[in-house]
Short mmCIF file of the C-alpha atoms (twelve columns), coordinates in Angstrom:
data_MODEL
# 
_entry.id   MODEL 
# 
loop_
_atom_site.group_PDB 
_atom_site.id 
_atom_site.type_symbol 
_atom_site.label_atom_id 
_atom_site.label_alt_id 
_atom_site.label_comp_id 
_atom_site.label_asym_id 
_atom_site.label_seq_id 
_atom_site.Cartn_x 
_atom_site.Cartn_y 
_atom_site.Cartn_z 
_atom_site.pdbx_PDB_model_num 
ATOM 1   C CA . MET A 1   -53.856 3.900   5.565   1 
ATOM 2   C CA . SER A 2   -52.041 3.110   8.972   1 
ATOM 3   C CA . PHE A 3   -49.277 5.176   10.327  1 
ATOM 4   C CA . ALA A 4   -46.439 1.808   9.846   1 
ATOM 5   C CA . ARG A 5   -47.517 1.088   6.294   1 
ATOM 6   C CA . ILE A 6   -47.078 5.001   5.563   1 
ATOM 7   C CA . VAL A 7   -43.272 5.571   6.858   1 
ATOM 8   C CA . ARG A 8   -42.637 2.127   4.899   1 
ATOM 9   C CA . ALA A 9   -43.973 3.152   1.491   1 
ATOM 10  C CA . THR A 10  -42.317 6.091   2.652   1 
ATOM 11  C CA . CYS A 11  -38.989 4.760   2.968   1 
ATOM 12  C CA . LEU A 12  -39.604 2.537   0.066   1 
ATOM 13  C CA . GLY A 13  -39.544 5.685   -2.582  1 
ATOM 14  C CA . VAL A 14  -36.626 6.668   -1.218  1 
ATOM 15  C CA . ALA A 15  -34.240 4.178   -1.463  1 
ATOM 16  C CA . LEU A 16  -35.748 3.528   -4.938  1 
ATOM 17  C CA . ALA A 17  -34.995 7.421   -4.958  1 
ATOM 18  C CA . ALA A 18  -30.750 6.557   -4.299  1 
ATOM 19  C CA . ALA A 19  -30.421 3.941   -6.337  1 
ATOM 20  C CA . GLY A 20  -31.724 5.717   -9.484  1 
ATOM 21  C CA . LEU A 21  -29.080 8.432   -8.083  1 
ATOM 22  C CA . SER A 22  -26.050 6.403   -7.038  1 
ATOM 23  C CA . ALA A 23  -27.405 4.893   -10.175 1 
ATOM 24  C CA . GLY A 24  -25.568 7.679   -12.812 1 
ATOM 25  C CA . CYS A 25  -22.242 8.219   -10.101 1 
ATOM 26  C CA . THR A 26  -19.146 7.358   -12.699 1 
ATOM 27  C CA . LEU A 27  -16.515 8.390   -9.566  1 
ATOM 28  C CA . THR A 28  -14.131 4.974   -8.932  1 
ATOM 29  C CA . PRO A 29  -12.022 4.374   -6.890  1 
ATOM 30  C CA . VAL A 30  -8.269  3.572   -6.657  1 
ATOM 31  C CA . TYR A 31  -7.684  1.443   -4.676  1 
ATOM 32  C CA . GLY A 32  -9.800  -1.777  -3.614  1 
ATOM 33  C CA . ASP A 33  -10.145 -4.439  -6.519  1 
ATOM 34  C CA . ALA A 34  -11.813 -3.768  -9.100  1 
ATOM 35  C CA . ALA A 35  -9.225  -0.899  -9.070  1 
ATOM 36  C CA . ILE A 36  -6.994  -2.992  -10.337 1 
ATOM 37  C CA . SER A 37  -7.436  -4.185  -13.306 1 
ATOM 38  C CA . SER A 38  -8.413  -1.005  -14.187 1 
ATOM 39  C CA . GLN A 39  -4.959  1.636   -13.449 1 
ATOM 40  C CA . SER A 40  -2.030  0.279   -15.109 1 
ATOM 41  C CA . VAL A 41  1.164   2.106   -15.386 1 
ATOM 42  C CA . ALA A 42  3.864   0.600   -17.121 1 
ATOM 43  C CA . LEU A 43  7.252   -0.181  -15.469 1 
ATOM 44  C CA . ARG A 44  10.308  -2.593  -15.733 1 
ATOM 45  C CA . TYR A 45  11.553  -2.723  -12.378 1 
ATOM 46  C CA . ALA A 46  15.897  -2.650  -11.264 1 
ATOM 47  C CA . GLU A 47  17.370  -6.078  -9.503  1 
ATOM 48  C CA . PRO A 48  16.534  -5.909  -5.846  1 
ATOM 49  C CA . GLU A 49  19.393  -5.842  -4.473  1 
ATOM 50  C CA . THR A 50  18.031  -6.525  -0.518  1 
ATOM 51  C CA . ARG A 51  14.955  -9.369  0.185   1 
ATOM 52  C CA . LEU A 52  12.531  -5.497  1.286   1 
ATOM 53  C CA . GLU A 53  14.394  -4.512  -2.427  1 
ATOM 54  C CA . GLN A 54  12.163  -7.613  -3.506  1 
ATOM 55  C CA . VAL A 55  8.922   -7.365  -2.614  1 
ATOM 56  C CA . VAL A 56  8.581   -3.301  -2.965  1 
ATOM 57  C CA . TYR A 57  8.582   -4.844  -6.619  1 
ATOM 58  C CA . GLN A 58  6.901   -8.234  -7.016  1 
ATOM 59  C CA . THR A 59  3.657   -5.622  -4.737  1 
ATOM 60  C CA . LEU A 60  4.089   -3.532  -7.710  1 
ATOM 61  C CA . SER A 61  4.187   -5.692  -11.010 1 
ATOM 62  C CA . GLY A 62  1.328   -7.487  -9.232  1 
ATOM 63  C CA . ARG A 63  -0.701  -4.128  -9.142  1 
ATOM 64  C CA . PHE A 64  0.508   -3.252  -12.082 1 
ATOM 65  C CA . GLY A 65  1.435   -6.214  -14.464 1 
ATOM 66  C CA . PRO A 66  4.344   -7.494  -15.088 1 
ATOM 67  C CA . ALA A 67  7.240   -6.357  -17.343 1 
ATOM 68  C CA . THR A 68  7.161   -4.455  -20.494 1 
ATOM 69  C CA . ALA A 69  10.756  -3.699  -21.442 1 
ATOM 70  C CA . ASP A 70  10.375  -0.271  -23.090 1 
ATOM 71  C CA . ALA A 71  8.896   0.860   -20.133 1 
ATOM 72  C CA . PRO A 72  10.311  3.515   -17.328 1 
ATOM 73  C CA . GLN A 73  13.010  1.709   -15.078 1 
ATOM 74  C CA . PHE A 74  11.913  1.639   -11.581 1 
ATOM 75  C CA . SER A 75  14.127  1.383   -8.914  1 
ATOM 76  C CA . ALA A 76  14.074  1.906   -5.119  1 
ATOM 77  C CA . GLN A 77  16.249  1.850   -1.960  1 
ATOM 78  C CA . VAL A 78  14.747  0.086   0.736   1 
ATOM 79  C CA . SER A 79  15.858  1.405   4.280   1 
ATOM 80  C CA . SER A 80  13.931  0.037   7.661   1 
ATOM 81  C CA . SER A 81  14.581  0.916   10.959  1 
ATOM 82  C CA . ALA A 82  13.142  0.065   14.952  1 
ATOM 83  C CA . THR A 83  12.805  1.816   17.847  1 
ATOM 84  C CA . ARG A 84  11.535  0.983   20.492  1 
ATOM 85  C CA . ILE A 85  8.207   1.555   21.871  1 
ATOM 86  C CA . GLY A 86  7.134   2.596   26.091  1 
ATOM 87  C CA . LEU A 87  8.764   4.552   28.699  1 
ATOM 88  C CA . SER A 88  10.285  2.513   31.092  1 
ATOM 89  C CA . ASP A 89  12.797  0.116   31.231  1 
ATOM 90  C CA . VAL A 90  11.750  -1.733  32.781  1 
ATOM 91  C CA . PRO A 91  12.980  -5.409  32.865  1 
ATOM 92  C CA . GLY A 92  10.362  -7.710  30.879  1 
ATOM 93  C CA . PRO A 93  10.502  -10.784 29.446  1 
ATOM 94  C CA . ILE A 94  8.185   -7.849  26.172  1 
ATOM 95  C CA . SER A 95  9.507   -5.727  23.985  1 
ATOM 96  C CA . GLU A 96  7.581   -3.571  22.114  1 
ATOM 97  C CA . TYR A 97  8.891   -2.312  18.705  1 
ATOM 98  C CA . GLN A 98  7.931   0.234   16.530  1 
ATOM 99  C CA . LEU A 99  9.761   -0.401  12.862  1 
ATOM 100 C CA . THR A 100 10.707  2.372   9.686   1 
ATOM 101 C CA . ILE A 101 9.720   1.259   6.577   1 
ATOM 102 C CA . THR A 102 11.181  3.807   3.918   1 
ATOM 103 C CA . ILE A 103 11.628  3.550   0.281   1 
ATOM 104 C CA . THR A 104 13.199  5.730   -1.963  1 
ATOM 105 C CA . TYR A 105 12.347  5.112   -5.643  1 
ATOM 106 C CA . ARG A 106 12.938  7.123   -8.726  1 
ATOM 107 C CA . VAL A 107 11.614  6.475   -12.331 1 
ATOM 108 C CA . GLU A 108 13.161  7.019   -15.126 1 
ATOM 109 C CA . GLN A 109 12.745  6.844   -19.033 1 
ATOM 110 C CA . ASN A 110 16.597  7.291   -21.441 1 
ATOM 111 C CA . GLY A 111 17.851  9.432   -18.652 1 
ATOM 112 C CA . VAL A 112 15.202  11.750  -17.868 1 
ATOM 113 C CA . ARG A 113 13.299  11.618  -14.139 1 
ATOM 114 C CA . MET A 114 9.103   11.118  -15.006 1 
ATOM 115 C CA . SER A 115 8.777   10.430  -10.854 1 
ATOM 116 C CA . ALA A 116 10.329  10.147  -8.168  1 
ATOM 117 C CA . GLY A 117 10.018  10.348  -4.459  1 
ATOM 118 C CA . THR A 118 10.517  8.932   -0.286  1 
ATOM 119 C CA . ARG A 119 7.452   7.449   1.011   1 
ATOM 120 C CA . SER A 120 7.569   5.166   4.880   1 
ATOM 121 C CA . ALA A 121 4.810   3.310   6.364   1 
ATOM 122 C CA . THR A 122 5.199   1.696   9.849   1 
ATOM 123 C CA . ALA A 123 4.406   -1.265  11.861  1 
ATOM 124 C CA . GLY A 124 4.518   -2.932  14.695  1 
ATOM 125 C CA . TYR A 125 6.534   -6.076  16.101  1 
ATOM 126 C CA . ARG A 126 6.973   -7.422  20.337  1 
ATOM 127 C CA . THR A 127 10.242  -9.553  21.309  1 
ATOM 128 C CA . ASN A 128 9.541   -11.905 23.785  1 
ATOM 129 C CA . GLY A 129 13.677  -13.227 24.087  1 
ATOM 130 C CA . GLN A 130 13.946  -16.010 21.980  1 
ATOM 131 C CA . ILE A 131 15.885  -15.431 19.188  1 
ATOM 132 C CA . VAL A 132 13.821  -17.677 16.528  1 
ATOM 133 C CA . ALA A 133 10.438  -15.547 17.722  1 
ATOM 134 C CA . ASP A 134 12.446  -11.825 17.686  1 
ATOM 135 C CA . ASP A 135 13.147  -12.552 14.495  1 
ATOM 136 C CA . ALA A 136 10.739  -14.433 12.230  1 
ATOM 137 C CA . ALA A 137 8.825   -11.487 14.125  1 
ATOM 138 C CA . ARG A 138 10.656  -8.409  12.729  1 
ATOM 139 C CA . ALA A 139 10.479  -9.466  9.209   1 
ATOM 140 C CA . ALA A 140 7.255   -9.984  9.187   1 
ATOM 141 C CA . ALA A 141 6.682   -6.700  10.288  1 
ATOM 142 C CA . GLU A 142 9.749   -5.717  7.765   1 
ATOM 143 C CA . GLU A 143 7.481   -7.148  5.038   1 
ATOM 144 C CA . GLN A 144 4.692   -5.258  6.058   1 
ATOM 145 C CA . ALA A 145 5.720   -2.265  6.675   1 
ATOM 146 C CA . ALA A 146 7.414   -2.655  2.988   1 
ATOM 147 C CA . ARG A 147 4.265   -4.006  1.369   1 
ATOM 148 C CA . SER A 148 1.912   -0.849  3.244   1 
ATOM 149 C CA . ALA A 149 5.162   1.718   2.146   1 
ATOM 150 C CA . ALA A 150 4.661   -0.227  -1.819  1 
ATOM 151 C CA . GLU A 151 0.997   1.132   -1.916  1 
ATOM 152 C CA . THR A 152 1.621   4.201   -0.894  1 
ATOM 153 C CA . ILE A 153 4.285   4.672   -4.402  1 
ATOM 154 C CA . ARG A 154 1.415   2.751   -6.499  1 
ATOM 155 C CA . LEU A 155 -0.669  5.470   -5.998  1 
ATOM 156 C CA . ALA A 156 1.900   7.696   -6.181  1 
ATOM 157 C CA . LEU A 157 3.018   5.991   -9.593  1 
ATOM 158 C CA . LEU A 158 -0.594  6.479   -10.449 1 
ATOM 159 C CA . ALA A 159 -0.316  10.026  -10.238 1 
ATOM 160 C CA . ASP A 160 2.993   11.766  -11.630 1 
ATOM 161 C CA . LEU A 161 2.771   9.511   -14.521 1 
ATOM 162 C CA . GLY A 162 -1.692  8.527   -14.986 1 
ATOM 163 C CA . VAL A 163 -3.027  5.634   -16.113 1 
ATOM 164 C CA . GLN A 164 -2.548  4.366   -19.297 1 
# 
């Protein structure tokens, strides 16, 4: 037998053994598309007062499923702040900003708090002096950060309220 055949047979044996050992693995992550369908927390959502609150509620209801009447109520307050990135104050056509979204949430049923917390996420955006483009860039960054923060809330709710 040549050396190449021995190496090939050894690699094939190792691959088959690894496949057999990993077939019994039952761990599933709480992220990704396959995990979404098997994990659910029943919630009712408060009426959104801002567009960003609506993004948070839509993100969570898309992951957990639609609201149910007898479920605990989820409410959130969303705030945003932007800071300019960079140390120099050299005038130029493009400025970079970092936007931070902070979500303070609460889940309660019959006046009893079941879960509460604060989560934040950031997103960057650039402005170039064109008002419409600058506003659109900021709105896109707010939405991106709100969705990211809502995902961290989803994970916190899975930990606090458990998978049903």
